[in-house]
PyMOL commands that place a pseudoatom at each C-alpha (Angstrom):
pseudoatom trace, name=CA, resn=MET, resi=1, chain=A, elem=C, hetatm=0, pos=[-0.042, 0.032, -0.025]
pseudoatom trace, name=CA, resn=ASN, resi=2, chain=A, elem=C, hetatm=0, pos=[1.016, 3.544, -0.615]
pseudoatom trace, name=CA, resn=ASP, resi=3, chain=A, elem=C, hetatm=0, pos=[1.650, 5.740, 2.420]
pseudoatom trace, name=CA, resn=ASP, resi=4, chain=A, elem=C, hetatm=0, pos=[-0.325, 8.631, 0.891]
pseudoatom trace, name=CA, resn=LEU, resi=5, chain=A, elem=C, hetatm=0, pos=[-3.429, 6.482, 0.495]
pseudoatom trace, name=CA, resn=PHE, resi=6, chain=A, elem=C, hetatm=0, pos=[-3.406, 4.779, 3.859]
pseudoatom trace, name=CA, resn=ARG, resi=7, chain=A, elem=C, hetatm=0, pos=[-2.619, 7.052, 6.729]
pseudoatom trace, name=CA, resn=LEU, resi=8, chain=A, elem=C, hetatm=0, pos=[-3.869, 6.095, 10.181]
pseudoatom trace, name=CA, resn=THR, resi=9, chain=A, elem=C, hetatm=0, pos=[-4.080, 8.487, 13.083]
pseudoatom trace, name=CA, resn=PRO, resi=10, chain=A, elem=C, hetatm=0, pos=[-4.399, 7.476, 16.642]
pseudoatom trace, name=CA, resn=LEU, resi=11, chain=A, elem=C, hetatm=0, pos=[-8.032, 8.738, 16.546]
pseudoatom trace, name=CA, resn=ASP, resi=12, chain=A, elem=C, hetatm=0, pos=[-8.762, 6.554, 13.517]
pseudoatom trace, name=CA, resn=VAL, resi=13, chain=A, elem=C, hetatm=0, pos=[-7.632, 3.533, 15.446]
pseudoatom trace, name=CA, resn=ARG, resi=14, chain=A, elem=C, hetatm=0, pos=[-9.681, 4.468, 18.541]
pseudoatom trace, name=CA, resn=LYS, resi=15, chain=A, elem=C, hetatm=0, pos=[-12.897, 5.135, 16.568]
pseudoatom trace, name=CA, resn=GLN, resi=16, chain=A, elem=C, hetatm=0, pos=[-12.569, 2.068, 14.256]
pseudoatom trace, name=CA, resn=GLU, resi=17, chain=A, elem=C, hetatm=0, pos=[-15.654, -0.101, 14.598]
pseudoatom trace, name=CA, resn=PHE, resi=18, chain=A, elem=C, hetatm=0, pos=[-15.630, -3.776, 13.788]
pseudoatom trace, name=CA, resn=ARG, resi=19, chain=A, elem=C, hetatm=0, pos=[-18.623, -5.883, 12.789]
pseudoatom trace, name=CA, resn=THR, resi=20, chain=A, elem=C, hetatm=0, pos=[-19.515, -8.622, 15.072]
pseudoatom trace, name=CA, resn=THR, resi=21, chain=A, elem=C, hetatm=0, pos=[-19.739, -12.189, 13.862]
pseudoatom trace, name=CA, resn=MET, resi=22, chain=A, elem=C, hetatm=0, pos=[-20.679, -15.301, 15.511]
pseudoatom trace, name=CA, resn=ARG, resi=23, chain=A, elem=C, hetatm=0, pos=[-17.367, -16.343, 16.430]
pseudoatom trace, name=CA, resn=GLY, resi=24, chain=A, elem=C, hetatm=0, pos=[-15.796, -12.941, 16.871]
pseudoatom trace, name=CA, resn=PHE, resi=25, chain=A, elem=C, hetatm=0, pos=[-13.068, -11.667, 19.130]
pseudoatom trace, name=CA, resn=ASP, resi=26, chain=A, elem=C, hetatm=0, pos=[-13.492, -10.685, 22.743]
pseudoatom trace, name=CA, resn=ARG, resi=27, chain=A, elem=C, hetatm=0, pos=[-14.742, -7.215, 22.680]
pseudoatom trace, name=CA, resn=ALA, resi=28, chain=A, elem=C, hetatm=0, pos=[-12.812, -6.078, 25.714]
pseudoatom trace, name=CA, resn=GLU, resi=29, chain=A, elem=C, hetatm=0, pos=[-9.525, -7.401, 24.394]
pseudoatom trace, name=CA, resn=VAL, resi=30, chain=A, elem=C, hetatm=0, pos=[-10.110, -5.732, 21.033]
pseudoatom trace, name=CA, resn=GLU, resi=31, chain=A, elem=C, hetatm=0, pos=[-10.858, -2.438, 22.747]
pseudoatom trace, name=CA, resn=ASP, resi=32, chain=A, elem=C, hetatm=0, pos=[-7.890, -2.725, 24.978]
pseudoatom trace, name=CA, resn=PHE, resi=33, chain=A, elem=C, hetatm=0, pos=[-5.667, -3.548, 21.967]
pseudoatom trace, name=CA, resn=ARG, resi=34, chain=A, elem=C, hetatm=0, pos=[-7.156, -0.613, 20.008]
pseudoatom trace, name=CA, resn=THR, resi=35, chain=A, elem=C, hetatm=0, pos=[-6.355, 1.689, 22.840]
pseudoatom trace, name=CA, resn=ARG, resi=36, chain=A, elem=C, hetatm=0, pos=[-2.810, 0.433, 23.123]
pseudoatom trace, name=CA, resn=VAL, resi=37, chain=A, elem=C, hetatm=0, pos=[-2.301, 0.614, 19.381]
pseudoatom trace, name=CA, resn=GLY, resi=38, chain=A, elem=C, hetatm=0, pos=[-3.788, 4.097, 19.356]
pseudoatom trace, name=CA, resn=ASP, resi=39, chain=A, elem=C, hetatm=0, pos=[-1.475, 5.140, 22.226]
pseudoatom trace, name=CA, resn=GLU, resi=40, chain=A, elem=C, hetatm=0, pos=[1.534, 3.640, 20.501]
pseudoatom trace, name=CA, resn=LEU, resi=41, chain=A, elem=C, hetatm=0, pos=[0.580, 5.213, 17.218]
pseudoatom trace, name=CA, resn=GLU, resi=42, chain=A, elem=C, hetatm=0, pos=[0.200, 8.513, 18.939]
pseudoatom trace, name=CA, resn=ARG, resi=43, chain=A, elem=C, hetatm=0, pos=[3.598, 8.204, 20.546]
pseudoatom trace, name=CA, resn=VAL, resi=44, chain=A, elem=C, hetatm=0, pos=[5.120, 7.186, 17.187]
pseudoatom trace, name=CA, resn=VAL, resi=45, chain=A, elem=C, hetatm=0, pos=[3.446, 10.136, 15.434]
pseudoatom trace, name=CA, resn=ARG, resi=46, chain=A, elem=C, hetatm=0, pos=[4.630, 12.555, 18.169]
pseudoatom trace, name=CA, resn=GLU, resi=47, chain=A, elem=C, hetatm=0, pos=[8.103, 11.096, 17.893]
pseudoatom trace, name=CA, resn=ARG, resi=48, chain=A, elem=C, hetatm=0, pos=[7.968, 11.383, 14.184]
pseudoatom trace, name=CA, resn=ILE, resi=49, chain=A, elem=C, hetatm=0, pos=[6.965, 15.021, 14.400]
pseudoatom trace, name=CA, resn=ALA, resi=50, chain=A, elem=C, hetatm=0, pos=[9.685, 15.693, 16.916]
pseudoatom trace, name=CA, resn=LEU, resi=51, chain=A, elem=C, hetatm=0, pos=[12.179, 13.897, 14.684]
pseudoatom trace, name=CA, resn=GLU, resi=52, chain=A, elem=C, hetatm=0, pos=[10.975, 15.926, 11.667]
pseudoatom trace, name=CA, resn=GLU, resi=53, chain=A, elem=C, hetatm=0, pos=[11.382, 19.116, 13.638]
pseudoatom trace, name=CA, resn=ARG, resi=54, chain=A, elem=C, hetatm=0, pos=[14.811, 18.069, 14.777]
pseudoatom trace, name=CA, resn=LEU, resi=55, chain=A, elem=C, hetatm=0, pos=[15.727, 17.059, 11.199]
pseudoatom trace, name=CA, resn=LYS, resi=56, chain=A, elem=C, hetatm=0, pos=[14.565, 20.425, 9.979]
pseudoatom trace, name=CA, resn=THR, resi=57, chain=A, elem=C, hetatm=0, pos=[16.647, 22.157, 12.651]
pseudoatom trace, name=CA, resn=GLN, resi=58, chain=A, elem=C, hetatm=0, pos=[19.570, 19.939, 11.790]
pseudoatom trace, name=CA, resn=GLU, resi=59, chain=A, elem=C, hetatm=0, pos=[19.170, 20.672, 8.069]
pseudoatom trace, name=CA, resn=GLU, resi=60, chain=A, elem=C, hetatm=0, pos=[18.947, 24.415, 8.778]
pseudoatom trace, name=CA, resn=GLN, resi=61, chain=A, elem=C, hetatm=0, pos=[22.110, 24.183, 10.948]
pseudoatom trace, name=CA, resn=LEU, resi=62, chain=A, elem=C, hetatm=0, pos=[23.776, 22.155, 8.187]
pseudoatom trace, name=CA, resn=ALA, resi=63, chain=A, elem=C, hetatm=0, pos=[22.765, 24.765, 5.658]
pseudoatom trace, name=CA, resn=ALA, resi=64, chain=A, elem=C, hetatm=0, pos=[24.188, 27.509, 7.973]
pseudoatom trace, name=CA, resn=PHE, resi=65, chain=A, elem=C, hetatm=0, pos=[27.361, 25.490, 8.481]
pseudoatom trace, name=CA, resn=LYS, resi=66, chain=A, elem=C, hetatm=0, pos=[27.751, 24.953, 4.753]
pseudoatom trace, name=CA, resn=GLU, resi=67, chain=A, elem=C, hetatm=0, pos=[27.227, 28.728, 4.206]
pseudoatom trace, name=CA, resn=ARG, resi=68, chain=A, elem=C, hetatm=0, pos=[29.793, 29.428, 6.832]
pseudoatom trace, name=CA, resn=GLU, resi=69, chain=A, elem=C, hetatm=0, pos=[32.185, 26.905, 5.259]
pseudoatom trace, name=CA, resn=ARG, resi=70, chain=A, elem=C, hetatm=0, pos=[31.724, 28.470, 1.873]
pseudoatom trace, name=CA, resn=ALA, resi=71, chain=A, elem=C, hetatm=0, pos=[32.272, 31.968, 3.333]
pseudoatom trace, name=CA, resn=MET, resi=72, chain=A, elem=C, hetatm=0, pos=[35.325, 30.697, 5.139]
pseudoatom trace, name=CA, resn=ASN, resi=73, chain=A, elem=C, hetatm=0, pos=[36.692, 29.049, 2.005]
pseudoatom trace, name=CA, resn=ASP, resi=74, chain=A, elem=C, hetatm=0, pos=[36.051, 32.241, 0.077]
pseudoatom trace, name=CA, resn=ALA, resi=75, chain=A, elem=C, hetatm=0, pos=[37.783, 34.220, 2.826]
pseudoatom trace, name=CA, resn=LEU, resi=76, chain=A, elem=C, hetatm=0, pos=[40.650, 31.784, 2.851]
pseudoatom trace, name=CA, resn=VAL, resi=77, chain=A, elem=C, hetatm=0, pos=[41.078, 31.966, -0.854]
pseudoatom trace, name=CA, resn=ALA, resi=78, chain=A, elem=C, hetatm=0, pos=[40.908, 35.755, -0.721]
pseudoatom trace, name=CA, resn=ALA, resi=79, chain=A, elem=C, hetatm=0, pos=[43.484, 35.816, 2.142]
pseudoatom trace, name=CA, resn=GLN, resi=80, chain=A, elem=C, hetatm=0, pos=[45.786, 33.470, 0.165]
pseudoatom trace, name=CA, resn=GLN, resi=81, chain=A, elem=C, hetatm=0, pos=[45.445, 35.690, -2.923]
pseudoatom trace, name=CA, resn=LEU, resi=82, chain=A, elem=C, hetatm=0, pos=[46.024, 38.785, -0.869]
pseudoatom trace, name=CA, resn=ARG, resi=83, chain=A, elem=C, hetatm=0, pos=[49.077, 37.177, 0.811]
pseudoatom trace, name=CA, resn=ALA, resi=84, chain=A, elem=C, hetatm=0, pos=[50.485, 36.191, -2.585]
pseudoatom trace, name=CA, resn=GLU, resi=85, chain=A, elem=C, hetatm=0, pos=[49.870, 39.702, -3.998]
pseudoatom trace, name=CA, resn=THR, resi=86, chain=A, elem=C, hetatm=0, pos=[51.320, 41.287, -0.895]
pseudoatom trace, name=CA, resn=ARG, resi=87, chain=A, elem=C, hetatm=0, pos=[54.347, 39.042, -1.155]
pseudoatom trace, name=CA, resn=GLU, resi=88, chain=A, elem=C, hetatm=0, pos=[54.830, 39.826, -4.773]
pseudoatom trace, name=CA, resn=GLN, resi=89, chain=A, elem=C, hetatm=0, pos=[54.428, 43.514, -4.182]
pseudoatom trace, name=CA, resn=ALA, resi=90, chain=A, elem=C, hetatm=0, pos=[56.883, 43.467, -1.256]
pseudoatom trace, name=CA, resn=GLU, resi=91, chain=A, elem=C, hetatm=0, pos=[59.349, 41.564, -3.379]
pseudoatom trace, name=CA, resn=ARG, resi=92, chain=A, elem=C, hetatm=0, pos=[58.949, 44.112, -6.184]
pseudoatom trace, name=CA, resn=GLU, resi=93, chain=A, elem=C, hetatm=0, pos=[59.391, 46.940, -3.736]
pseudoatom trace, name=CA, resn=ALA, resi=94, chain=A, elem=C, hetatm=0, pos=[62.416, 45.241, -2.126]
pseudoatom trace, name=CA, resn=GLN, resi=95, chain=A, elem=C, hetatm=0, pos=[64.032, 44.721, -5.586]
pseudoatom trace, name=CA, resn=MET, resi=96, chain=A, elem=C, hetatm=0, pos=[63.284, 48.336, -6.401]
pseudoatom trace, name=CA, resn=ILE, resi=97, chain=A, elem=C, hetatm=0, pos=[64.820, 49.372, -3.098]
pseudoatom trace, name=CA, resn=VAL, resi=98, chain=A, elem=C, hetatm=0, pos=[67.906, 47.230, -3.784]
pseudoatom trace, name=CA, resn=ARG, resi=99, chain=A, elem=C, hetatm=0, pos=[68.186, 48.726, -7.309]
pseudoatom trace, name=CA, resn=GLU, resi=100, chain=A, elem=C, hetatm=0, pos=[67.922, 52.268, -6.027]
pseudoatom trace, name=CA, resn=ALA, resi=101, chain=A, elem=C, hetatm=0, pos=[70.437, 51.551, -3.252]
pseudoatom trace, name=CA, resn=ALA, resi=102, chain=A, elem=C, hetatm=0, pos=[72.809, 50.048, -5.832]
pseudoatom trace, name=CA, resn=ALA, resi=103, chain=A, elem=C, hetatm=0, pos=[72.416, 53.055, -8.087]
pseudoatom trace, name=CA, resn=GLU, resi=104, chain=A, elem=C, hetatm=0, pos=[72.903, 55.431, -5.140]
pseudoatom trace, name=CA, resn=ALA, resi=105, chain=A, elem=C, hetatm=0, pos=[75.989, 53.501, -4.086]
pseudoatom trace, name=CA, resn=GLU, resi=106, chain=A, elem=C, hetatm=0, pos=[77.325, 53.710, -7.615]
pseudoatom trace, name=CA, resn=ARG, resi=107, chain=A, elem=C, hetatm=0, pos=[76.715, 57.423, -7.692]
pseudoatom trace, name=CA, resn=LEU, resi=108, chain=A, elem=C, hetatm=0, pos=[78.468, 57.830, -4.301]
pseudoatom trace, name=CA, resn=VAL, resi=109, chain=A, elem=C, hetatm=0, pos=[81.462, 55.600, -5.539]
pseudoatom trace, name=CA, resn=ASP, resi=110, chain=A, elem=C, hetatm=0, pos=[81.705, 57.682, -8.794]
pseudoatom trace, name=CA, resn=ARG, resi=111, chain=A, elem=C, hetatm=0, pos=[81.530, 60.953, -6.718]
pseudoatom trace, name=CA, resn=ALA, resi=112, chain=A, elem=C, hetatm=0, pos=[84.266, 59.596, -4.392]
pseudoatom trace, name=CA, resn=ARG, resi=113, chain=A, elem=C, hetatm=0, pos=[86.433, 58.583, -7.357]
pseudoatom trace, name=CA, resn=ARG, resi=114, chain=A, elem=C, hetatm=0, pos=[86.054, 61.966, -8.929]
pseudoatom trace, name=CA, resn=GLU, resi=115, chain=A, elem=C, hetatm=0, pos=[86.865, 63.653, -5.601]
pseudoatom trace, name=CA, resn=ILE, resi=116, chain=A, elem=C, hetatm=0, pos=[89.965, 61.323, -5.235]
pseudoatom trace, name=CA, resn=GLU, resi=117, chain=A, elem=C, hetatm=0, pos=[91.077, 62.217, -8.765]
pseudoatom trace, name=CA, resn=ARG, resi=118, chain=A, elem=C, hetatm=0, pos=[90.504, 65.957, -7.918]
pseudoatom trace, name=CA, resn=LEU, resi=119, chain=A, elem=C, hetatm=0, pos=[92.453, 65.658, -4.690]
pseudoatom trace, name=CA, resn=GLU, resi=120, chain=A, elem=C, hetatm=0, pos=[95.258, 63.690, -6.351]
pseudoatom trace, name=CA, resn=ALA, resi=121, chain=A, elem=C, hetatm=0, pos=[95.420, 66.341, -9.118]
pseudoatom trace, name=CA, resn=ALA, resi=122, chain=A, elem=C, hetatm=0, pos=[95.487, 69.098, -6.521]
pseudoatom trace, name=CA, resn=ALA, resi=123, chain=A, elem=C, hetatm=0, pos=[98.225, 67.190, -4.516]
pseudoatom trace, name=CA, resn=ASP, resi=124, chain=A, elem=C, hetatm=0, pos=[100.289, 66.733, -7.719]
pseudoatom trace, name=CA, resn=ASN, resi=125, chain=A, elem=C, hetatm=0, pos=[99.878, 70.429, -8.569]
pseudoatom trace, name=CA, resn=LEU, resi=126, chain=A, elem=C, hetatm=0, pos=[100.936, 71.380, -4.981]
pseudoatom trace, name=CA, resn=ALA, resi=127, chain=A, elem=C, hetatm=0, pos=[103.923, 69.060, -5.210]
pseudoatom trace, name=CA, resn=ARG, resi=128, chain=A, elem=C, hetatm=0, pos=[104.929, 70.667, -8.542]
pseudoatom trace, name=CA, resn=GLN, resi=129, chain=A, elem=C, hetatm=0, pos=[104.551, 74.128, -7.030]
pseudoatom trace, name=CA, resn=HIS, resi=130, chain=A, elem=C, hetatm=0, pos=[106.495, 73.114, -4.045]
pseudoatom trace, name=CA, resn=HIS, resi=131, chain=A, elem=C, hetatm=0, pos=[109.351, 71.738, -6.155]
pseudoatom trace, name=CA, resn=ALA, resi=132, chain=A, elem=C, hetatm=0, pos=[109.190, 74.811, -8.413]
pseudoatom trace, name=CA, resn=TYR, resi=133, chain=A, elem=C, hetatm=0, pos=[109.385, 77.027, -5.320]
pseudoatom trace, name=CA, resn=LEU, resi=134, chain=A, elem=C, hetatm=0, pos=[112.284, 75.056, -3.862]
pseudoatom trace, name=CA, resn=ALA, resi=135, chain=A, elem=C, hetatm=0, pos=[114.134, 75.178, -7.199]
pseudoatom trace, name=CA, resn=ALA, resi=136, chain=A, elem=C, hetatm=0, pos=[113.539, 78.933, -7.383]
pseudoatom trace, name=CA, resn=LEU, resi=137, chain=A, elem=C, hetatm=0, pos=[114.643, 79.374, -3.864]
pseudoatom trace, name=CA, resn=ARG, resi=138, chain=A, elem=C, hetatm=0, pos=[117.659, 77.229, -4.420]
pseudoatom trace, name=CA, resn=SER, resi=139, chain=A, elem=C, hetatm=0, pos=[118.555, 79.166, -7.523]
pseudoatom trace, name=CA, resn=LEU, resi=140, chain=A, elem=C, hetatm=0, pos=[118.085, 82.437, -5.570]
pseudoatom trace, name=CA, resn=VAL, resi=141, chain=A, elem=C, hetatm=0, pos=[120.243, 81.233, -2.643]
pseudoatom trace, name=CA, resn=GLU, resi=142, chain=A, elem=C, hetatm=0, pos=[122.889, 79.853, -4.946]
pseudoatom trace, name=CA, resn=ARG, resi=143, chain=A, elem=C, hetatm=0, pos=[123.017, 83.109, -6.864]
pseudoatom trace, name=CA, resn=GLN, resi=144, chain=A, elem=C, hetatm=0, pos=[123.220, 85.149, -3.694]
pseudoatom trace, name=CA, resn=LYS, resi=145, chain=A, elem=C, hetatm=0, pos=[125.914, 82.901, -2.363]
pseudoatom trace, name=CA, resn=ALA, resi=146, chain=A, elem=C, hetatm=0, pos=[127.855, 83.231, -5.560]
pseudoatom trace, name=CA, resn=GLU, resi=147, chain=A, elem=C, hetatm=0, pos=[127.576, 87.018, -5.342]
pseudoatom trace, name=CA, resn=LEU, resi=148, chain=A, elem=C, hetatm=0, pos=[128.657, 86.950, -1.723]
pseudoatom trace, name=CA, resn=ASP, resi=149, chain=A, elem=C, hetatm=0, pos=[131.586, 84.746, -2.517]
pseudoatom trace, name=CA, resn=ALA, resi=150, chain=A, elem=C, hetatm=0, pos=[132.500, 87.003, -5.397]
pseudoatom trace, name=CA, resn=LEU, resi=151, chain=A, elem=C, hetatm=0, pos=[132.221, 90.103, -3.267]
pseudoatom trace, name=CA, resn=ALA, resi=152, chain=A, elem=C, hetatm=0, pos=[134.270, 88.461, -0.500]
pseudoatom trace, name=CA, resn=ASP, resi=153, chain=A, elem=C, hetatm=0, pos=[137.009, 87.506, -2.922]
pseudoatom trace, name=CA, resn=ALA, resi=154, chain=A, elem=C, hetatm=0, pos=[136.978, 90.925, -4.528]
pseudoatom trace, name=CA, resn=GLN, resi=155, chain=A, elem=C, hetatm=0, pos=[137.273, 93.079, -1.397]
pseudoatom trace, name=CA, resn=PRO, resi=156, chain=A, elem=C, hetatm=0, pos=[139.508, 91.636, 1.224]
pseudoatom trace, name=CA, resn=SER, resi=157, chain=A, elem=C, hetatm=0, pos=[139.141, 93.376, 4.541]
pseudoatom trace, name=CA, resn=PRO, resi=158, chain=A, elem=C, hetatm=0, pos=[142.627, 94.773, 5.355]
pseudoatom trace, name=CA, resn=PHE, resi=159, chain=A, elem=C, hetatm=0, pos=[141.702, 96.017, 8.834]
pseudoatom trace, name=CA, resn=GLY, resi=160, chain=A, elem=C, hetatm=0, pos=[139.605, 93.132, 10.012]
pseudoatom trace, name=CA, resn=LYS, resi=161, chain=A, elem=C, hetatm=0, pos=[136.449, 95.069, 10.613]
pseudoatom trace, name=CA, resn=VAL, resi=162, chain=A, elem=C, hetatm=0, pos=[134.491, 92.799, 12.878]
pseudoatom trace, name=CA, resn=ALA, resi=163, chain=A, elem=C, hetatm=0, pos=[131.506, 93.707, 14.928]
pseudoatom trace, name=CA, resn=GLY, resi=164, chain=A, elem=C, hetatm=0, pos=[132.145, 97.415, 14.808]
pseudoatom trace, name=CA, resn=THR, resi=165, chain=A, elem=C, hetatm=0, pos=[135.868, 97.425, 15.864]
pseudoatom trace, name=CA, resn=ILE, resi=166, chain=A, elem=C, hetatm=0, pos=[138.604, 98.734, 13.691]
pseudoatom trace, name=CA, resn=ALA, resi=167, chain=A, elem=C, hetatm=0, pos=[141.738, 96.703, 14.146]
pseudoatom trace, name=CA, resn=PRO, resi=168, chain=A, elem=C, hetatm=0, pos=[144.034, 94.859, 11.866]
pseudoatom trace, name=CA, resn=ALA, resi=169, chain=A, elem=C, hetatm=0, pos=[143.000, 91.305, 11.620]
pseudoatom trace, name=CA, resn=ALA, resi=170, chain=A, elem=C, hetatm=0, pos=[145.309, 88.604, 12.285]
pseudoatom trace, name=CA, resn=ALA, resi=171, chain=A, elem=C, hetatm=0, pos=[146.063, 86.424, 9.251]
pseudoatom trace, name=CA, resn=PRO, resi=172, chain=A, elem=C, hetatm=0, pos=[144.457, 83.266, 10.543]
pseudoatom trace, name=CA, resn=GLU, resi=173, chain=A, elem=C, hetatm=0, pos=[141.396, 85.172, 11.859]
pseudoatom trace, name=CA, resn=ALA, resi=174, chain=A, elem=C, hetatm=0, pos=[140.864, 86.933, 8.531]
pseudoatom trace, name=CA, resn=GLU, resi=175, chain=A, elem=C, hetatm=0, pos=[141.206, 83.709, 6.685]
pseudoatom trace, name=CA, resn=ARG, resi=176, chain=A, elem=C, hetatm=0, pos=[138.588, 82.052, 8.981]
pseudoatom trace, name=CA, resn=GLN, resi=177, chain=A, elem=C, hetatm=0, pos=[136.156, 84.971, 8.399]
pseudoatom trace, name=CA, resn=ARG, resi=178, chain=A, elem=C, hetatm=0, pos=[136.618, 84.714, 4.639]
pseudoatom trace, name=CA, resn=GLU, resi=179, chain=A, elem=C, hetatm=0, pos=[135.910, 80.980, 4.836]
pseudoatom trace, name=CA, resn=ALA, resi=180, chain=A, elem=C, hetatm=0, pos=[132.819, 81.619, 7.014]
pseudoatom trace, name=CA, resn=ARG, resi=181, chain=A, elem=C, hetatm=0, pos=[131.560, 84.031, 4.448]
pseudoatom trace, name=CA, resn=LYS, resi=182, chain=A, elem=C, hetatm=0, pos=[132.151, 81.557, 1.731]
pseudoatom trace, name=CA, resn=SER, resi=183, chain=A, elem=C, hetatm=0, pos=[130.387, 78.720, 3.520]
pseudoatom trace, name=CA, resn=SER, resi=184, chain=A, elem=C, hetatm=0, pos=[126.576, 78.726, 3.664]
pseudoatom trace, name=CA, resn=PRO, resi=185, chain=A, elem=C, hetatm=0, pos=[124.585, 78.581, 6.952]
pseudoatom trace, name=CA, resn=LYS, resi=186, chain=A, elem=C, hetatm=0, pos=[123.009, 75.239, 7.693]
pseudoatom trace, name=CA, resn=TRP, resi=187, chain=A, elem=C, hetatm=0, pos=[119.494, 76.361, 6.877]
pseudoatom trace, name=CA, resn=ILE, resi=188, chain=A, elem=C, hetatm=0, pos=[120.616, 77.418, 3.389]
pseudoatom trace, name=CA, resn=LYS, resi=189, chain=A, elem=C, hetatm=0, pos=[122.318, 74.117, 2.829]
pseudoatom trace, name=CA, resn=SER, resi=190, chain=A, elem=C, hetatm=0, pos=[119.179, 72.241, 3.841]
pseudoatom trace, name=CA, resn=ILE, resi=191, chain=A, elem=C, hetatm=0, pos=[117.167, 74.160, 1.291]
pseudoatom trace, name=CA, resn=VAL, resi=192, chain=A, elem=C, hetatm=0, pos=[119.745, 73.753, -1.459]
pseudoatom trace, name=CA, resn=GLU, resi=193, chain=A, elem=C, hetatm=0, pos=[120.021, 70.064, -0.766]
pseudoatom trace, name=CA, resn=GLU, resi=194, chain=A, elem=C, hetatm=0, pos=[116.320, 69.321, -0.901]
for i in range(1, 194): cmd.bond("trace and resi %d" % i, "trace and resi %d" % (i + 1))
show_as sticks, trace
zoom trace
């Protein structure tokens, strides 16, 4: 039988009437049985209704859980995509920073090289000027020395005029003074020897 065609309720069982026959069942037992069947059927129906309500609640919870799971999966996928995009962007920015730092370092190194070259050129120029000055000073000192030597040889001092005294100079003393005039002081020798 189909369930849609044959549905019994506890009331149907309790109200069911049976025909009596000659050799029929004990009426009290049938009534007692009908009552028990009705009670059991009522319990089963209530249980079925409770189970259907529970099933409906469980299905609603399941649908909610599935919706949450879908939302969480969507959020997880979005977070993974965001993390990947953020990582890629951070890597691009890091590479850009490294390139900029390398370019800045190259500029600083170039600037330092140019400054070193400029300082070396200035040092070379100063060294040339120093040597030129020393050569000019050496030449001047040698010329002056030569003039003093020539002057000392040309005009001997007959009276030994030394430190404001007029007295004839002794021969060895005059000779020593002439030699002293011919010889250069130590500071002049140090300049000439440089």
